[in-house]
C-alpha positions as CSV (number, residue, x, y, z in Angstrom):
1,X,58.9,-57.9,5.3
2,X,60.0,-59.7,8.4
3,X,58.0,-62.1,10.7
4,X,58.1,-59.2,13.2
5,X,57.1,-56.7,10.4
6,X,54.4,-59.4,10.1
7,X,53.3,-59.8,13.6
8,X,53.6,-56.4,14.8
9,X,50.9,-55.0,12.9
10,X,48.4,-56.8,14.8
11,X,49.9,-56.1,18.0
12,X,50.1,-52.4,17.2
13,X,46.0,-52.4,15.9
14,X,45.1,-53.8,19.3
15,X,47.5,-51.2,21.3
16,X,46.0,-48.5,19.1
17,X,42.6,-49.6,20.2
18,X,43.3,-49.7,23.7
19,X,44.5,-45.9,23.1
20,X,41.9,-44.7,21.3
21,X,39.4,-46.2,23.8
22,X,41.5,-44.3,26.5
23,X,41.6,-40.7,24.4
24,X,38.1,-41.1,23.0
25,X,36.7,-41.9,26.7
26,X,38.4,-38.9,28.1
27,X,37.3,-36.5,25.2
28,X,33.5,-37.8,26.0
29,X,34.4,-37.0,29.7
30,X,35.7,-33.4,28.5
31,X,32.6,-32.5,26.6
32,X,29.9,-33.7,29.0
33,X,32.3,-32.1,31.9
34,X,29.0,-30.0,32.9
35,X,27.2,-33.4,33.8
36,X,29.8,-35.3,35.5
37,X,31.3,-35.4,39.0
38,X,35.1,-36.0,38.6
39,X,36.9,-38.5,40.4
40,X,40.9,-37.5,40.2
41,X,42.1,-41.1,41.0
42,X,40.1,-41.9,37.6
43,X,41.8,-39.5,35.6
44,X,45.0,-40.1,37.1
45,X,44.8,-44.2,36.4
46,X,43.7,-43.4,32.8
47,X,46.8,-41.2,32.4
48,X,48.9,-43.9,33.9
49,X,47.0,-46.5,31.5
50,X,48.1,-44.6,28.5
51,X,51.8,-44.6,29.4
52,X,51.5,-48.1,30.2
53,X,50.2,-48.8,26.6
54,X,52.7,-46.6,24.9
55,X,55.7,-48.4,27.1
56,X,54.2,-51.9,25.8
57,X,54.5,-50.8,22.1
58,X,58.0,-49.3,22.7
59,X,59.5,-52.5,24.8
60,X,57.7,-54.9,22.0
61,X,60.4,-53.4,19.7
62,X,63.1,-55.5,21.5
63,X,60.9,-58.8,19.8
64,X,62.1,-57.3,16.2
65,X,65.4,-59.6,15.8
66,X,63.3,-62.8,17.2
67,X,63.5,-65.2,14.0
68,X,61.5,-68.4,15.4
69,X,58.2,-67.6,16.3
70,X,55.4,-70.2,17.1
71,X,51.7,-69.4,17.4
72,X,51.9,-70.2,21.1
73,X,54.6,-67.4,21.4
74,X,52.8,-65.0,19.4
75,X,49.7,-65.5,21.2
76,X,51.2,-65.0,24.4
77,X,52.9,-61.6,23.2
78,X,49.3,-60.3,21.5
79,X,47.6,-61.4,24.9
80,X,49.1,-58.2,26.8
81,X,47.8,-55.6,24.2
82,X,44.6,-57.7,24.7
83,X,44.5,-57.2,28.7
84,X,45.6,-53.5,28.0
85,X,42.6,-52.9,26.2
86,X,40.4,-54.6,28.6
87,X,42.0,-52.4,31.4
88,X,40.9,-49.4,28.9
89,X,37.6,-50.5,28.3
90,X,36.9,-51.0,32.3
91,X,38.4,-47.6,32.9
92,X,36.3,-45.5,30.4
93,X,33.1,-44.7,30.8
94,X,30.0,-44.8,28.5
95,X,28.5,-41.2,29.4
96,X,24.8,-41.5,29.0
97,X,23.2,-38.7,27.0
98,X,21.7,-35.6,28.9
99,X,22.3,-37.4,32.5
100,X,24.4,-36.7,35.2
101,X,27.0,-38.9,36.1
102,X,29.6,-39.8,39.3
103,X,33.0,-40.7,37.7
104,X,33.8,-41.7,41.6
105,X,30.8,-44.5,41.4
106,X,31.7,-45.6,38.3
107,X,35.2,-46.4,39.1
108,X,34.3,-48.0,41.9
109,X,32.0,-50.2,40.2
110,X,34.1,-50.8,37.5
111,X,37.4,-51.6,39.6
112,X,37.1,-55.2,40.4
113,X,37.4,-55.4,36.4
114,X,39.8,-53.0,35.8
115,X,42.2,-54.3,38.5
116,X,41.6,-58.1,37.5
117,X,42.5,-57.1,33.9
118,X,45.8,-55.1,35.2
119,X,46.8,-58.3,37.3
120,X,46.2,-60.4,34.0
121,X,48.1,-58.0,32.1
122,X,51.1,-58.2,34.6
123,X,50.9,-61.9,34.5
124,X,51.0,-61.9,31.0
125,X,54.1,-59.7,30.8
126,X,55.9,-62.0,33.1
127,X,55.1,-65.4,31.2
128,X,56.1,-63.2,28.3
129,X,59.2,-62.6,29.5
130,X,60.0,-66.1,30.7
131,X,58.7,-68.4,27.7
132,X,58.9,-66.0,24.8
133,X,61.9,-64.0,25.9
134,X,63.3,-67.1,26.9
135,X,64.9,-66.3,30.3
136,X,64.2,-64.4,33.6
137,X,63.6,-61.1,33.8
138,X,66.2,-58.4,35.2
139,X,66.0,-57.5,38.8
140,X,64.6,-54.0,38.2
141,X,62.0,-55.2,36.0
142,X,61.2,-58.4,38.5
143,X,60.7,-55.3,41.3
144,X,58.5,-53.3,39.0
145,X,56.7,-56.1,38.5
146,X,56.3,-57.2,42.4
147,X,55.2,-53.3,43.0
148,X,52.8,-53.3,40.4
149,X,51.0,-56.5,41.4
150,X,51.1,-55.2,44.8
151,X,49.4,-52.1,43.9
152,X,47.1,-54.1,41.8
153,X,45.9,-56.3,44.5
154,X,45.6,-53.8,47.0
155,X,43.1,-51.8,44.4
156,X,41.2,-54.7,43.7
157,X,40.8,-55.8,47.5
158,X,39.8,-52.1,49.0
159,X,36.9,-50.1,48.8
160,X,38.4,-47.5,50.7
161,X,38.5,-44.0,49.4
162,X,41.6,-43.4,50.8
163,X,43.3,-46.3,49.4
164,X,42.2,-45.4,45.8
165,X,43.4,-42.4,46.0
166,X,46.9,-43.6,47.5
167,X,47.1,-46.5,44.7
168,X,46.8,-43.8,41.6
169,X,49.4,-41.4,42.1
170,X,51.7,-44.3,43.3
171,X,50.8,-46.2,40.2
172,X,51.4,-43.4,38.0
173,X,54.7,-42.5,40.1
174,X,56.0,-45.7,40.1
175,X,55.6,-46.4,36.3
176,X,57.1,-43.0,35.3
177,X,60.2,-44.5,37.4
178,X,59.6,-47.8,35.8
179,X,60.2,-46.1,32.3
180,X,63.1,-44.1,33.5
181,X,65.1,-47.0,34.4
182,X,64.7,-49.6,32.2
183,X,62.7,-47.7,28.8
184,X,64.6,-44.5,27.9
185,X,65.8,-45.9,24.7
186,X,64.4,-48.4,22.4
187,X,65.5,-52.0,22.9
188,X,68.5,-53.4,21.4
């Protein structure tokens, strides 16, 4: 067993918890659909976050040849799945039994925490690339991070419905483009 094999177990567990949070939350929403008022940007953000979790797991395979690991380096790597889990936790509602719930109100109540966790995830990603991967990221990756940071700040600062309805599909489209440009095949 390599160091990467050993360390990737904990990373995979945390990413799995994040995905489980999203999938379980979505299933609960479907089961309670007669008591929920849906808000489509919330569902789009959940889909985008699912893709982000899968992409992070996919991209971390690029660390498999890393020979020298430090606790600090591993901690930085682990913080990305941890912040992704927090994003998932803030985005999935606890649906009260036999009560109605407005997912728009839930989204706006939790959006500050969600977008703050999103910004933390992006910062950890940049720190990881610079300090653990030993160098600056490529131009396309840098531009992608810039787009996601701008969208996150916009989401964090705006309480306007129209802005949130703009951010959600643009985030999903931008993330699909980001994956298509940078992560179609496993990292070499």
